[in-house]
Kinemage of the C-alpha trace (Angstrom):
@kinemage 1
@onewidth
@group {chain A} dominant
@subgroup {mainchain}
@vectorlist {calphas} color= white
{ca met a 1} P 8.275 -15.412 -6.483
{ca asp a 2} L 5.723 -12.890 -7.684
{ca val a 3} L 5.919 -10.089 -5.092
{ca his a 4} L 4.525 -6.582 -5.523
{ca leu a 5} L 5.059 -3.199 -3.919
{ca val a 6} L 1.750 -1.434 -3.369
{ca phe a 7} L 1.814 2.356 -3.099
{ca cys a 8} L -1.038 4.206 -1.418
{ca ser a 9} L -1.167 7.929 -0.617
{ca cys a 10} L -2.807 8.736 2.718
{ca pro a 11} L -3.966 12.030 4.206
{ca asp a 12} L -2.073 11.655 7.506
{ca pro a 13} L 0.170 9.333 9.554
{ca asp a 14} L -2.707 7.923 11.628
{ca thr a 15} L -4.639 6.819 8.549
{ca ala a 16} L -1.533 5.268 6.994
{ca ser a 17} L -0.654 3.435 10.229
{ca thr a 18} L -4.183 2.099 10.641
{ca leu a 19} L -4.268 0.858 7.058
{ca ala a 20} L -0.782 -0.671 7.386
{ca arg a 21} L -1.687 -2.522 10.571
{ca thr a 22} L -4.944 -3.814 9.070
{ca leu a 23} L -3.225 -5.131 5.933
{ca val a 24} L -0.580 -6.971 7.955
{ca glu a 25} L -3.005 -8.283 10.600
{ca glu a 26} L -5.284 -9.650 7.870
{ca arg a 27} L -2.273 -11.237 6.083
{ca leu a 28} L -2.915 -9.214 2.939
{ca ala a 29} L 0.621 -7.797 3.177
{ca ala a 30} L 3.739 -9.156 4.830
{ca cys a 31} L 5.003 -5.700 5.691
{ca ala a 32} L 3.835 -2.123 5.308
{ca ser a 33} L 6.009 0.953 5.677
{ca val a 34} L 4.739 4.454 6.408
{ca leu a 35} L 6.800 7.201 4.798
{ca pro a 36} L 5.974 10.736 5.980
{ca gly a 37} L 6.712 14.047 4.353
{ca met a 38} L 5.235 13.593 0.886
{ca his a 39} L 3.928 16.646 -0.953
{ca ser a 40} L 1.523 15.853 -3.788
{ca val a 41} L 0.415 17.968 -6.739
{ca tyr a 42} L -2.460 16.520 -8.753
{ca arg a 43} L -5.476 17.386 -10.844
{ca trp a 44} L -8.820 16.555 -9.236
{ca gln a 45} L -12.246 17.495 -10.569
{ca gly a 46} L -10.807 20.089 -12.935
{ca ala a 47} L -8.537 21.873 -10.456
{ca val a 48} L -4.881 21.528 -9.538
{ca glu a 49} L -4.626 20.499 -5.894
{ca leu a 50} L -1.734 20.536 -3.416
{ca ala a 51} L -1.631 18.240 -0.397
{ca asp a 52} L 0.774 17.084 2.274
{ca glu a 53} L 0.377 13.329 2.437
{ca val a 54} L 1.955 10.170 3.795
{ca leu a 55} L 2.955 7.234 1.603
{ca leu a 56} L 1.973 3.713 2.598
{ca leu a 57} L 4.197 1.095 0.940
{ca ala a 58} L 2.987 -2.496 1.339
{ca lys a 59} L 4.774 -5.657 0.204
{ca ala a 60} L 2.541 -8.504 -0.907
{ca pro a 61} L 2.480 -11.554 -3.171
{ca ala a 62} L 0.455 -11.330 -6.374
{ca asp a 63} L -2.286 -13.660 -5.152
{ca arg a 64} L -3.117 -11.267 -2.295
{ca leu a 65} L -3.401 -8.152 -4.504
{ca pro a 66} L -7.133 -8.273 -5.314
{ca asp a 67} L -8.097 -8.538 -1.629
{ca leu a 68} L -5.460 -6.001 -0.543
{ca ile a 69} L -6.632 -3.448 -3.116
{ca gly a 70} L -10.266 -4.045 -2.206
{ca arg a 71} L -9.518 -3.593 1.485
{ca leu a 72} L -7.650 -0.340 0.868
{ca gln a 73} L -10.534 0.976 -1.205
{ca ala a 74} L -13.073 0.026 1.472
{ca leu a 75} L -11.159 1.592 4.381
{ca his a 76} L -9.515 4.611 2.749
{ca pro a 77} L -11.070 8.025 3.445
{ca tyr a 78} L -10.446 9.346 -0.080
{ca glu a 79} L -13.196 9.052 -2.678
{ca leu a 80} L -10.611 7.728 -5.153
{ca pro a 81} L -7.473 6.557 -3.325
{ca glu a 82} L -4.187 6.159 -5.136
{ca val a 83} L -3.419 2.445 -5.124
{ca leu a 84} L -0.678 1.270 -7.472
{ca ala a 85} L 0.973 -2.147 -7.533
{ca val a 86} L 4.409 -2.586 -9.072
{ca gln a 87} L 6.001 -5.988 -9.512
{ca ala a 88} L 9.364 -6.513 -7.836
{ca thr a 89} L 11.418 -7.951 -10.684
{ca ala a 90} L 14.290 -8.904 -8.379
{ca gly a 91} L 15.178 -9.036 -4.727
{ca leu a 92} L 16.840 -11.063 -2.022
{ca pro a 93} L 15.300 -14.529 -2.499
{ca ala a 94} L 14.943 -15.131 1.235
{ca tyr a 95} L 13.068 -11.833 1.655
{ca leu a 96} L 10.750 -12.555 -1.265
{ca gly a 97} L 10.032 -15.958 0.222
{ca trp a 98} L 9.288 -14.371 3.579
{ca val a 99} L 6.765 -12.000 1.948
{ca val a 100} L 4.858 -14.993 0.593
{ca glu a 101} L 5.147 -17.012 3.823
{ca ala a 102} L 4.052 -14.120 6.066
{ca thr a 103} L 0.759 -13.770 4.178
{ca arg a 104} L -0.275 -17.380 4.673
{ca asp a 105} L -2.524 -18.654 7.469
């Protein structure tokens, strides 16, 4: 089963929770975890920036990725949100199956 982990940095817990709930309610992700306490260092518009952020980690099958990524981009408050999808090359087969099943109507 082709399942992906989608990473998305968020400015605060409320934003991450709202995005997580939306993705799961709309069946774009089977599950989304909100991981607080992330400190980011990045270059933006020529300057090095520091930010306390929250990581949203969504689990979704490959066929849901285009809509999931589009939804994150539409709802995210950042001008250019970090959205990265990484394929899960292995996992508990029953869990991977559940990820696919949970995103179906």
